[in-house]
LUMGU-394446 format. One record per residue (C-alpha): x, y, z; residue number from 1; residue in three letters. Coordinates in Angstrom, 1 decimal, padded with zeros to 4 digits. Layout:
REM LUMGU-394446
<<X; Y; Z>; NUM; "ALA">
...
REM end
This chain:
REM LUMGU-394446
<<133.4; -016.1; -040.6>; 1; "MET">
<<135.8; -014.4; -038.4>; 2; "ALA">
<<136.9; -010.6; -038.1>; 3; "GLY">
<<134.9; -009.0; -041.3>; 4; "ALA">
<<132.0; -007.9; -042.2>; 5; "ILE">
<<130.3; -010.8; -044.5>; 6; "VAL">
<<127.7; -011.0; -046.6>; 7; "ALA">
<<125.5; -014.3; -047.3>; 8; "ALA">
<<123.1; -014.1; -050.3>; 9; "PRO">
<<119.5; -014.4; -049.4>; 10; "LEU">
<<118.3; -017.8; -050.2>; 11; "ILE">
<<115.1; -018.8; -050.7>; 12; "THR">
<<113.7; -022.8; -050.4>; 13; "GLY">
<<114.6; -025.8; -048.2>; 14; "PHE">
<<117.6; -027.5; -049.3>; 15; "ALA">
<<117.3; -030.7; -051.6>; 16; "THR">
<<118.8; -033.7; -050.6>; 17; "SER">
<<121.9; -033.2; -052.6>; 18; "ALA">
<<123.3; -030.8; -049.5>; 19; "THR">
<<121.1; -032.3; -047.0>; 20; "ALA">
<<122.5; -034.2; -043.9>; 21; "ALA">
<<120.2; -036.4; -041.7>; 22; "PRO">
<<118.7; -035.5; -038.1>; 23; "VAL">
<<121.4; -038.0; -036.4>; 24; "SER">
<<124.0; -036.0; -037.9>; 25; "VAL">
<<122.7; -032.3; -036.9>; 26; "TRP">
<<122.4; -033.7; -033.0>; 27; "ASP">
<<126.4; -034.4; -033.2>; 28; "LYS">
<<127.2; -031.1; -034.5>; 29; "VAL">
<<124.8; -029.5; -032.1>; 30; "ALA">
<<126.7; -031.5; -029.1>; 31; "MET">
<<129.9; -029.8; -030.2>; 32; "GLY">
<<128.2; -026.8; -030.7>; 33; "GLU">
<<126.4; -025.9; -027.8>; 34; "SER">
<<126.3; -029.8; -025.5>; 35; "SER">
<<123.0; -030.6; -027.7>; 36; "GLY">
<<121.4; -026.9; -025.8>; 37; "ASN">
<<118.6; -026.2; -028.8>; 38; "TRP">
<<117.6; -023.2; -027.3>; 39; "HIS">
<<120.8; -022.1; -025.3>; 40; "ILE">
<<121.4; -017.9; -025.4>; 41; "ASN">
<<124.1; -017.1; -023.1>; 42; "THR">
<<124.5; -013.5; -024.2>; 43; "GLY">
<<127.3; -013.4; -026.4>; 44; "ASN">
<<125.7; -013.1; -029.6>; 45; "GLY">
<<124.9; -016.7; -030.7>; 46; "PHE">
<<121.7; -018.8; -030.3>; 47; "TYR">
<<120.2; -022.4; -030.2>; 48; "GLY">
<<121.5; -025.7; -030.9>; 49; "GLY">
<<123.4; -025.0; -033.9>; 50; "LEU">
<<124.7; -021.3; -032.6>; 51; "GLN">
<<123.6; -019.0; -035.4>; 52; "PHE">
<<124.2; -015.6; -035.6>; 53; "THR">
<<121.1; -012.8; -035.8>; 54; "GLN">
<<122.0; -012.3; -039.2>; 55; "SER">
<<122.6; -015.6; -040.3>; 56; "THR">
<<119.0; -016.3; -039.0>; 57; "TRP">
<<117.5; -013.6; -040.9>; 58; "ASN">
<<119.3; -014.0; -043.8>; 59; "GLU">
<<118.5; -017.8; -044.5>; 60; "PHE">
<<114.5; -017.2; -043.7>; 61; "GLY">
<<114.9; -018.1; -039.4>; 62; "GLY">
<<112.5; -015.1; -039.1>; 63; "GLN">
<<109.2; -017.2; -040.8>; 64; "GLN">
<<109.7; -019.4; -037.5>; 65; "TYR">
<<111.2; -017.4; -034.2>; 66; "ALA">
<<112.4; -014.1; -033.8>; 67; "PRO">
<<115.9; -015.9; -033.1>; 68; "ARG">
<<117.1; -019.3; -033.2>; 69; "ALA">
<<116.9; -020.4; -029.5>; 70; "ASP">
<<113.3; -019.2; -029.8>; 71; "LEU">
<<112.6; -021.8; -032.4>; 72; "ALA">
<<112.2; -025.8; -032.8>; 73; "THR">
<<114.8; -028.1; -033.5>; 74; "LYS">
<<113.2; -029.0; -036.9>; 75; "ASP">
<<113.5; -024.9; -037.3>; 76; "GLN">
<<116.9; -024.4; -036.7>; 77; "GLN">
<<117.6; -027.9; -038.6>; 78; "ILE">
<<115.8; -026.8; -042.0>; 79; "ALA">
<<117.2; -023.2; -041.7>; 80; "ILE">
<<121.0; -024.8; -041.3>; 81; "ALA">
<<119.9; -026.7; -044.5>; 82; "GLU">
<<120.3; -024.1; -046.2>; 83; "LYS">
<<123.3; -022.7; -044.8>; 84; "VAL">
<<124.9; -026.0; -045.8>; 85; "LEU">
<<123.6; -025.6; -049.2>; 86; "ALA">
<<125.2; -022.1; -050.0>; 87; "VAL">
<<128.4; -022.8; -047.1>; 88; "GLN">
<<129.4; -026.1; -047.0>; 89; "GLY">
<<130.4; -027.8; -044.1>; 90; "PRO">
<<132.7; -025.4; -043.4>; 91; "GLY">
<<130.3; -023.3; -042.2>; 92; "ALA">
<<130.6; -025.4; -038.7>; 93; "TRP">
<<134.6; -025.3; -039.2>; 94; "PRO">
<<135.2; -027.0; -036.0>; 95; "ASN">
<<132.1; -029.5; -035.4>; 96; "THR">
<<131.2; -030.7; -039.1>; 97; "SER">
<<134.3; -032.9; -039.5>; 98; "GLY">
<<133.8; -034.8; -036.0>; 99; "PRO">
<<130.3; -035.3; -036.6>; 100; "ALA">
<<130.5; -036.6; -039.9>; 101; "GLY">
<<128.7; -033.2; -042.0>; 102; "LEU">
<<128.9; -033.6; -045.6>; 103; "THR">
<<126.8; -032.3; -048.5>; 104; "ARG">
<<125.0; -035.3; -050.3>; 105; "GLY">
<<123.8; -037.0; -047.0>; 106; "GLY">
<<120.0; -038.3; -046.6>; 107; "ALA">
<<117.4; -035.2; -046.2>; 108; "ALA">
<<116.3; -035.1; -042.6>; 109; "PRO">
<<113.1; -035.9; -041.4>; 110; "ALA">
<<111.7; -033.0; -039.9>; 111; "VAL">
<<109.0; -030.9; -039.9>; 112; "SER">
<<109.3; -027.8; -039.2>; 113; "PRO">
<<105.6; -026.1; -039.4>; 114; "ASN">
<<104.2; -028.7; -037.2>; 115; "ALA">
<<101.9; -026.7; -034.8>; 116; "LYS">
<<102.5; -029.8; -032.0>; 117; "SER">
<<104.7; -032.9; -031.7>; 118; "GLY">
<<108.0; -034.1; -029.9>; 119; "SER">
<<109.9; -031.3; -031.8>; 120; "THR">
<<108.0; -028.4; -031.1>; 121; "LYS">
<<109.8; -025.6; -028.6>; 122; "SER">
<<108.9; -025.4; -025.5>; 123; "THR">
<<109.9; -022.1; -025.0>; 124; "VAL">
<<107.4; -019.5; -025.1>; 125; "LYS">
<<108.0; -016.3; -027.1>; 126; "VAL">
<<106.4; -013.3; -025.4>; 127; "ALA">
<<104.4; -011.1; -027.0>; 128; "PRO">
<<106.1; -008.2; -029.7>; 129; "LYS">
<<109.4; -010.1; -029.5>; 130; "VAL">
<<109.9; -009.8; -032.9>; 131; "ALA">
<<109.8; -005.6; -032.5>; 132; "GLU">
<<112.0; -005.3; -029.3>; 133; "LYS">
<<114.3; -008.8; -028.8>; 134; "PRO">
<<116.0; -009.2; -025.4>; 135; "ALA">
<<118.7; -006.6; -024.4>; 136; "GLU">
<<121.4; -009.5; -024.3>; 137; "SER">
<<120.7; -010.0; -028.0>; 138; "ALA">
<<119.4; -006.7; -029.8>; 139; "PRO">
<<118.3; -006.7; -033.3>; 140; "ALA">
<<121.4; -005.6; -035.6>; 141; "PRO">
<<120.3; -001.8; -036.9>; 142; "LYS">
<<119.7; -001.3; -040.4>; 143; "ALA">
<<122.9; 000.2; -042.3>; 144; "PRO">
<<123.2; 003.6; -043.3>; 145; "LYS">
<<123.4; 003.3; -046.9>; 146; "ILE">
<<125.5; 005.9; -048.4>; 147; "GLU">
<<126.5; 007.1; -052.0>; 148; "VAL">
<<130.1; 007.9; -052.3>; 149; "VAL">
<<130.6; 011.0; -054.7>; 150; "PRO">
<<132.1; 009.8; -058.4>; 151; "ALA">
<<134.6; 012.9; -057.6>; 152; "ALA">
<<136.4; 010.6; -055.0>; 153; "GLU">
<<137.6; 008.4; -057.3>; 154; "THR">
<<137.5; 010.5; -060.3>; 155; "LYS">
<<135.3; 007.7; -062.1>; 156; "ALA">
<<131.8; 008.8; -064.3>; 157; "THR">
<<130.6; 005.2; -062.7>; 158; "THR">
<<128.2; 005.7; -059.8>; 159; "THR">
<<129.5; 003.9; -056.6>; 160; "THR">
<<128.7; 002.6; -053.2>; 161; "TYR">
<<130.7; 002.5; -050.4>; 162; "SER">
<<130.3; -000.7; -048.0>; 163; "VAL">
<<129.3; -000.1; -044.4>; 164; "VAL">
<<129.3; -002.4; -041.5>; 165; "LYS">
<<126.1; -005.0; -041.5>; 166; "GLY">
<<126.0; -004.7; -045.3>; 167; "ASP">
<<125.4; -007.7; -047.7>; 168; "THR">
<<125.2; -007.9; -051.2>; 169; "LEU">
<<121.3; -009.0; -050.9>; 170; "SER">
<<120.8; -006.0; -049.0>; 171; "LYS">
<<122.5; -003.9; -051.3>; 172; "ILE">
<<120.8; -004.6; -054.4>; 173; "ALA">
<<117.7; -004.4; -053.0>; 174; "ALA">
<<118.2; -001.1; -051.4>; 175; "ALA">
<<119.5; 000.3; -055.0>; 176; "LYS">
<<117.4; -001.3; -057.0>; 177; "ASP">
<<120.3; -003.2; -058.9>; 178; "VAL">
<<118.9; -005.0; -061.8>; 179; "ALA">
<<119.6; -009.0; -061.7>; 180; "GLY">
<<120.0; -008.6; -057.7>; 181; "GLY">
<<123.0; -009.6; -055.9>; 182; "TRP">
<<124.1; -011.9; -058.6>; 183; "HIS">
<<124.6; -009.2; -061.0>; 184; "LYS">
<<125.9; -006.7; -058.5>; 185; "LEU">
<<128.8; -009.5; -057.3>; 186; "TYR">
<<129.5; -010.6; -061.1>; 187; "ALA">
<<130.1; -006.3; -061.7>; 188; "ASP">
<<132.6; -006.4; -059.0>; 189; "ASN">
<<134.0; -009.5; -058.5>; 190; "LYS">
<<137.5; -007.7; -059.1>; 191; "SER">
<<137.0; -005.1; -056.1>; 192; "VAL">
<<135.3; -008.6; -053.6>; 193; "ILE">
<<137.5; -011.6; -054.7>; 194; "GLY">
<<136.3; -014.8; -054.7>; 195; "GLY">
<<133.9; -015.2; -052.1>; 196; "ASN">
<<130.4; -013.1; -052.6>; 197; "PRO">
<<129.8; -014.0; -048.8>; 198; "ASN">
<<132.9; -011.7; -048.0>; 199; "LEU">
<<132.4; -007.9; -048.5>; 200; "ILE">
<<134.5; -005.4; -046.5>; 201; "LEU">
<<133.8; -002.2; -045.0>; 202; "VAL">
<<135.3; 000.6; -047.2>; 203; "GLY">
<<135.4; -001.4; -050.3>; 204; "GLN">
<<133.7; 000.9; -053.4>; 205; "LYS">
<<131.0; -001.2; -055.3>; 206; "LEU">
<<129.9; 000.1; -058.5>; 207; "SER">
<<126.1; 000.2; -059.3>; 208; "LEU">
<<126.0; 001.0; -062.8>; 209; "SER">
<<127.9; -002.1; -064.6>; 210; "GLY">
<<131.3; -001.1; -064.6>; 211; "LYS">
<<134.2; -002.3; -062.0>; 212; "ALA">
<<134.4; 000.6; -059.3>; 213; "ALA">
<<137.8; 002.6; -059.1>; 214; "ALA">
<<139.9; 001.7; -056.0>; 215; "THR">
<<141.7; 004.4; -054.1>; 216; "THR">
<<142.1; 002.9; -050.5>; 217; "LYS">
<<145.3; 000.4; -049.9>; 218; "THR">
<<141.9; -001.9; -048.4>; 219; "GLU">
<<140.2; -002.5; -051.5>; 220; "ALA">
<<139.8; -005.5; -053.2>; 221; "ALA">
<<141.2; -007.6; -050.0>; 222; "PRO">
<<142.1; -011.2; -050.8>; 223; "LYS">
<<142.4; -011.7; -046.6>; 224; "ALA">
<<140.1; -014.2; -045.2>; 225; "GLU">
<<138.7; -011.8; -043.0>; 226; "ALA">
<<139.2; -008.1; -042.2>; 227; "LYS">
<<140.8; -006.9; -038.8>; 228; "VAL">
<<138.9; -004.1; -036.5>; 229; "GLU">
<<142.0; -003.4; -034.5>; 230; "THR">
<<140.5; -000.4; -032.5>; 231; "LYS">
<<136.9; -002.6; -032.0>; 232; "THR">
<<135.8; -005.4; -029.3>; 233; "GLU">
<<132.2; -005.9; -031.0>; 234; "THR">
<<131.8; -009.1; -032.6>; 235; "LYS">
<<131.6; -009.0; -036.5>; 236; "PRO">
<<128.0; -010.3; -038.2>; 237; "THR">
<<130.1; -013.5; -039.3>; 238; "ALA">
<<127.7; -016.4; -040.8>; 239; "SER">
<<128.3; -018.8; -038.5>; 240; "VAL">
<<130.8; -018.8; -035.6>; 241; "LYS">
<<134.2; -020.6; -036.2>; 242; "VAL">
<<135.0; -022.0; -032.6>; 243; "ALA">
<<133.0; -024.5; -030.4>; 244; "PRO">
<<131.0; -022.6; -027.6>; 245; "LYS">
<<131.4; -024.0; -024.2>; 246; "PRO">
<<127.8; -023.9; -022.3>; 247; "VAL">
<<129.4; -021.8; -019.5>; 248; "THR">
<<131.8; -018.9; -019.4>; 249; "LYS">
<<135.3; -019.7; -018.8>; 250; "GLU">
<<136.6; -018.6; -015.5>; 251; "LYS">
<<139.3; -016.3; -014.8>; 252; "ALA">
<<143.0; -018.0; -014.8>; 253; "PRO">
<<143.9; -019.3; -011.3>; 254; "VAL">
<<147.7; -018.4; -011.2>; 255; "VAL">
<<150.0; -021.2; -010.5>; 256; "ALA">
<<151.3; -021.4; -007.5>; 257; "LYS">
<<155.0; -021.9; -008.4>; 258; "ASP">
<<154.2; -018.6; -010.8>; 259; "SER">
<<154.5; -015.5; -008.9>; 260; "SER">
<<157.3; -014.4; -011.0>; 261; "ALA">
<<156.5; -013.4; -014.5>; 262; "LYS">
<<156.3; -016.4; -017.2>; 263; "ALA">
<<159.3; -015.8; -018.9>; 264; "GLY">
<<160.8; -013.1; -021.2>; 265; "SER">
<<159.6; -011.9; -024.6>; 266; "THR">
<<162.9; -011.7; -025.8>; 267; "ALA">
<<164.1; -013.8; -028.6>; 268; "VAL">
<<166.0; -017.3; -027.8>; 269; "ASN">
<<168.6; -019.2; -029.8>; 270; "SER">
<<166.0; -021.8; -030.9>; 271; "SER">
<<163.6; -018.7; -032.6>; 272; "GLY">
<<161.1; -018.9; -029.9>; 273; "TYR">
<<159.3; -016.3; -027.3>; 274; "VAL">
<<156.6; -016.7; -024.9>; 275; "ALA">
<<153.1; -015.0; -025.8>; 276; "PRO">
<<153.5; -012.5; -023.0>; 277; "VAL">
<<154.8; -011.5; -020.1>; 278; "ASN">
<<153.0; -012.8; -017.3>; 279; "GLY">
<<151.9; -015.0; -015.2>; 280; "SER">
<<150.6; -018.9; -015.4>; 281; "LEU">
<<146.9; -019.6; -014.9>; 282; "GLY">
<<144.6; -022.2; -015.4>; 283; "THR">
<<147.2; -025.1; -017.0>; 284; "ALA">
<<146.2; -027.2; -019.9>; 285; "PHE">
<<144.2; -030.4; -019.1>; 286; "GLY">
<<142.9; -029.2; -015.9>; 287; "THR">
<<139.4; -030.8; -015.8>; 288; "GLY">
<<135.8; -029.5; -015.2>; 289; "GLY">
<<132.5; -028.8; -016.4>; 290; "SER">
<<132.8; -025.5; -017.6>; 291; "MET">
<<134.7; -027.1; -020.5>; 292; "TRP">
<<132.6; -028.0; -023.7>; 293; "SER">
<<135.8; -031.0; -024.0>; 294; "SER">
<<135.7; -031.8; -020.2>; 295; "GLY">
<<139.0; -030.6; -020.3>; 296; "SER">
<<140.8; -026.9; -020.2>; 297; "HIS">
<<142.8; -026.9; -023.8>; 298; "THR">
<<145.3; -024.3; -023.6>; 299; "GLY">
<<147.4; -022.4; -021.0>; 300; "GLN">
<<146.4; -019.6; -019.4>; 301; "ASP">
<<148.2; -016.7; -018.8>; 302; "PHE">
<<147.2; -013.7; -016.1>; 303; "VAL">
<<147.4; -010.3; -017.6>; 304; "VAL">
<<145.3; -007.2; -017.7>; 305; "GLY">
<<143.7; -005.8; -021.3>; 306; "THR">
<<145.8; -004.2; -023.5>; 307; "GLY">
<<149.2; -006.4; -023.0>; 308; "THR">
<<151.0; -006.8; -026.0>; 309; "SER">
<<150.6; -010.6; -027.3>; 310; "VAL">
<<153.2; -011.5; -029.4>; 311; "LYS">
<<154.1; -014.5; -032.2>; 312; "ALA">
<<156.0; -017.3; -030.7>; 313; "ILE">
<<158.0; -017.7; -033.3>; 314; "THR">
<<157.5; -016.7; -037.4>; 315; "SER">
<<154.3; -017.9; -039.3>; 316; "GLY">
<<151.7; -017.4; -041.8>; 317; "THR">
<<148.3; -016.0; -039.8>; 318; "VAL">
<<145.4; -018.8; -040.8>; 319; "VAL">
<<142.8; -016.5; -039.7>; 320; "SER">
<<142.3; -013.4; -037.3>; 321; "ALA">
<<138.7; -012.5; -036.3>; 322; "GLY">
<<135.9; -013.6; -034.0>; 323; "ASN">
<<136.1; -017.0; -032.7>; 324; "GLY">
<<132.6; -017.3; -030.8>; 325; "GLY">
<<133.7; -018.7; -027.5>; 326; "ALA">
<<137.4; -017.3; -027.8>; 327; "TYR">
<<136.2; -013.9; -028.7>; 328; "GLY">
<<139.0; -012.1; -030.8>; 329; "ASN">
<<141.3; -014.5; -031.8>; 330; "GLU">
<<144.2; -015.0; -034.0>; 331; "VAL">
<<145.9; -018.4; -035.1>; 332; "VAL">
<<149.0; -018.9; -037.1>; 333; "ILE">
<<151.2; -021.8; -038.2>; 334; "LYS">
<<154.5; -022.6; -038.1>; 335; "HIS">
<<157.2; -024.1; -039.8>; 336; "ALA">
<<156.8; -027.5; -038.1>; 337; "ASP">
<<153.6; -027.7; -039.0>; 338; "GLY">
<<152.1; -026.9; -035.4>; 339; "LYS">
<<149.4; -023.9; -034.9>; 340; "TYR">
<<149.2; -021.3; -032.1>; 341; "SER">
<<146.1; -019.9; -031.1>; 342; "GLN">
<<145.1; -016.9; -028.7>; 343; "TYR">
<<142.2; -016.0; -027.5>; 344; "ALA">
<<140.1; -013.4; -026.1>; 345; "HIS">
<<142.4; -010.6; -027.4>; 346; "LEU">
<<140.9; -006.8; -026.9>; 347; "SER">
<<142.3; -006.0; -030.3>; 348; "SER">
<<144.0; -007.9; -033.2>; 349; "ILE">
<<146.8; -006.0; -035.2>; 350; "GLY">
<<147.1; -009.1; -038.2>; 351; "VAL">
<<145.3; -010.6; -041.1>; 352; "ARG">
<<144.7; -013.6; -042.2>; 353; "ALA">
<<147.2; -014.6; -044.9>; 354; "GLY">
<<149.9; -012.5; -043.4>; 355; "GLN">
<<153.4; -013.4; -042.6>; 356; "THR">
<<154.3; -012.3; -039.1>; 357; "VAL">
<<158.2; -013.0; -037.6>; 358; "SER">
<<159.0; -014.0; -033.9>; 359; "THR">
<<158.3; -011.7; -031.4>; 360; "GLY">
<<156.1; -009.3; -033.7>; 361; "GLN">
<<152.8; -007.9; -031.7>; 362; "GLN">
<<149.6; -009.6; -033.1>; 363; "ILE">
<<147.3; -008.0; -030.5>; 364; "GLY">
<<146.2; -006.7; -027.2>; 365; "LEU">
<<145.4; -009.3; -024.4>; 366; "SER">
<<141.7; -008.2; -023.3>; 367; "GLY">
<<138.3; -010.4; -021.7>; 368; "ALA">
<<136.5; -011.1; -025.3>; 369; "THR">
<<134.5; -014.3; -025.7>; 370; "GLY">
<<133.2; -016.5; -022.7>; 371; "ASN">
<<135.3; -015.3; -019.6>; 372; "VAL">
<<135.0; -014.0; -016.3>; 373; "THR">
<<137.8; -011.9; -016.4>; 374; "GLY">
<<141.1; -010.6; -018.5>; 375; "PRO">
<<143.6; -012.9; -019.7>; 376; "HIS">
<<145.5; -014.9; -022.9>; 377; "LEU">
<<144.1; -018.7; -023.3>; 378; "HIS">
<<146.9; -019.9; -025.3>; 379; "PHE">
<<146.7; -023.1; -027.6>; 380; "GLU">
<<149.6; -025.3; -029.4>; 381; "ILE">
<<147.5; -027.4; -032.3>; 382; "ARG">
<<148.1; -030.4; -034.2>; 383; "THR">
<<145.9; -028.9; -036.6>; 384; "THR">
<<144.1; -025.6; -036.9>; 385; "PRO">
<<141.3; -027.0; -035.4>; 386; "ASN">
<<139.6; -027.4; -031.8>; 387; "TYR">
<<140.1; -030.6; -029.9>; 388; "GLY">
<<143.6; -031.0; -031.3>; 389; "SER">
<<145.7; -029.3; -028.7>; 390; "GLY">
<<148.9; -030.5; -027.0>; 391; "ILE">
<<150.2; -029.0; -023.5>; 392; "ASN">
<<151.8; -025.4; -024.7>; 393; "PRO">
<<154.0; -025.0; -021.9>; 394; "VAL">
<<156.2; -028.6; -022.4>; 395; "THR">
<<155.9; -026.9; -026.5>; 396; "TYR">
<<157.3; -023.8; -025.6>; 397; "LEU">
<<160.0; -025.3; -023.1>; 398; "ARG">
<<161.2; -027.7; -025.4>; 399; "ALA">
<<162.1; -024.3; -027.7>; 400; "HIS">
<<164.2; -022.9; -024.4>; 401; "GLY">
<<161.7; -020.2; -023.7>; 402; "VAL">
<<161.7; -020.0; -019.9>; 403; "ASN">
<<158.4; -020.4; -018.2>; 404; "LEU">
REM end
């Protein structure tokens, strides 16, 4: 879940057949997520064949098998994925669950997560005390600092708690001895949190005494899908990433020979469209290569340095804004013609999901987040909000009067 500090309730036990999926379907999900590499760890904060974040692995009981998902067996990773599927549904893998046919209600997977030997046992050897000192490329998240906001701040008599980075409802309920656990904590604060208990945001004031906490800050009780941290490049602890993970990093864009000049102007033309940045054209749409999981480049790169203003190509509504896995910080906008524009590898984001933007409005700054080897803007035009539905973005922009 992109760009927000999200919470996933602690679930125990395995998923039943009502929410299960067979191994063959999980193999397809893994192929889309990691090219079928069940022990992948590229250092981008996502681990294993199904690309778990460390927080998701911990929350759903993965520590009983291995410190990280990439150190667990395929069967163990599928067992944890079944728990995630039971709570969050196929949407936990938004870009691969559809093509893989992942749904609730499938046959229970034939896995043996507790097997001591066999064909599915991981061949990865875990060094002693790995759980106490994780690899430097994927440091274990520090326990959040618990801070009680004084009642005088909101002039309320109820005891409140201010959400900090890394919090979940289950962690808060355990730390504060909330009677009834996270379910009661959510029920008491539903007016603040909204309809999704898995999404709590930094700065929200939660009541610990059964009465809804007073809210005085403008960001309290947001309805957006994700909160944008506009001055940070760290990855939020999302439950599961929202974009496929190429096995290798995307190369820095190569400037096309005929694009030494800046690629168009960000001035609005008569058709109401602008270029996303004022920069040179780099790696083109459809360029082949093994570095991309789809076998070819799905967008058009613009060669710009970190901190370049990135603008909405035309008016629309922000569909998502936050961490996109291999895409790093990204923004996806839906436009009036039914097309979606995507802006990836941003160093910072200036909009939130659900927000309406106008033509040429700054939505963020370019950067080098995600799987890249250098700063640039990766830009896509899609027919759906999902990966793999792209069309040539240069052709699209030129058809709308943008000079590239």
